[in-house]
C-alpha positions, 0 to 999 in steps of 0.5 A: 188393716184391710176392710172386711168384705163380709161381716158375720151377718153378711156371712149368714146371708151368703150361707143361705144363698149358697145353700139355695144354689146348692139345693137347686144344683142337686135338684137339677141333677138328672132333671129329665127324669123328675116330675114337674113338682121337683122342677118347680122346687128347683126353681124355687130354691134358685130364686131364693138364692138369687134374692139372697144374693141381691140383698147381699149386694144391695145391703152388704156393708163391705160388699156394696162398694166393691160390687158397684166398682166391679159393675154398676149393673149388678145392683137389682140384677135379680130383683125380678126373682122376688116377683117370681117366687110367688107364682112358682110357689103357687104352681108347686102347691098345685103340683102337689095337690093335683098330680095331673097339673100341667103348666099351660098358657093360662099360667103365664099370666102370673108372670106379668109382674116379673116381666114388668120389673126389668123395664121399671128398673131401667127407668129407675136405675139402669138408664142413668149415668154411672155417677147417678147410679152410684148415688142411687145404689149406695144411698137408698135414702136417695133412691126411695123418694126418687122418681119411680117410687122405689119404696112402693115397688118394694111394698107391692113386691112384698104384698103380691108375694104374700098374697100368693102365700096365703092363697096357697094355704087356702088351697091346701086347707080346701083340699084337706077339708074336701078329702073324702077318704084317708090318704096314702102314706106318700100323700100324707108326707107330701101334705105335711111337707107342703104345710111346713114349706108354706108355713116357713115362707109365710112366716118370713114374708110376714116378718119382712113385710111388717119390718118394711112397712114400719120402716116405710112409715118411719116407725123406728130408727134406721139402726133398729130397722137394720137390726130387724133386717138382719134378724130376717136373714137369720130366720130365713137361714134357720128355717131353710136348714130346718126344712132340709133336716125334715126332708132328709128324715123323710126322703123315702116317703115324700114326693113319691108319685101317687094316683089315688085318694084312698088308703094304702092298698093291701098287697093281696087285694083281688082285682075283679075281672069285671072291673078290669074290663070296665076300666079298659073299655072306658078308654079303648071304646068310650075314650074317656081320655078325650076329656081334658079335665078327667080325674081319677074321681071322675073316671071312677064315677063314670064307669061305676067302679070305686076309685080304690079299685080303679087305682089298683087295676091301673097300678098293679094290672097295667103297671102304670099310674093314672096320669100315665094311663090317661096320657098314654091313651091320648098319645095313642089316639094322637098317633092314629090321627097323625098317621092318617093322611086325611088329617094332614091339614090339622096342626099339632096344637089342634090334635093335642086339644082333640085328644085331651091335652091342655097344652102343646108342651105337655103333649110334646113331652108325653108324646116323646116319652112314649114314642121317642119322637116329637109329634112332627117327627112322627108325622113326617116319618109316617108320611114317608112310609105311606108314600 
């Protein structure tokens, strides 16, 4: 009788990986029109699919040997994903808590552990002969004490990831405590979704860390540890499907763009003409958009208009949200600078910073969104028309 490649426990893990990849694929569909938070959610789903696949290859009873025979390099191929899911969850949390959040250069510091993983694994595994790779890949009892301290690598991986999870919960609780006004229904749905998502991740990560540390210290037998690891896979799969059901039931309210921290506005609230004039003057004349850290609250305080009224004016009178409103003015200012022949010595990044953008990618994205051209293309086109 042929040896089975998958047992029932491996099939659960394979199902979890498949669902993660499918979710990532669905979120990837029409990605150009999606917000940063949806892009990050897509990456988060993709990373969890990679992690599940990595676990399946490393621990799958019937799959390990066949995977190694197919290619020894399959082992640890997605090991980087475990380090990356923490930062991505952190960025995703920020994207929900701060609608104006953009990934800038500072965010790249969070990638250091991920970038260090490939050279570490090369030293630990990939540089060796096929014979030694077989022993390391198929016998973790040999790999754990092997030069390179693989057990400590996994421990560090789990602690870093869990640290990000707790910090995300801290940011969420801080945002909740500091909220001064009732939130809109879409915002409430996003916060509830974030609570469930963070809670699910933390539960699985804490469980996984406890099991790992107990096994690391030889607190229990290998068989018991294997059983607890299998339970982890069932928990992850169950929580994923629970989150999917929640999302399906709340599709119409969650992840809706929002720009105000006030209660949902009555449809027939009158817009005061003097307030409208103040909002427009603040941008056209006072150029408050040049402040790269401008928020709705800061803006409303500066012009002496309640944030609820500012949001209503921008949404209903100008048909934009606050984020678009600010960045449209920044792009218009950048167009003025790019079209001035006396500013030809200024590079694109300098102009982006001058008009209030924190990063060149964000500047390029919004500039192309509003003009159909990149800043460099716009400058070239304007220069040719003036010469």
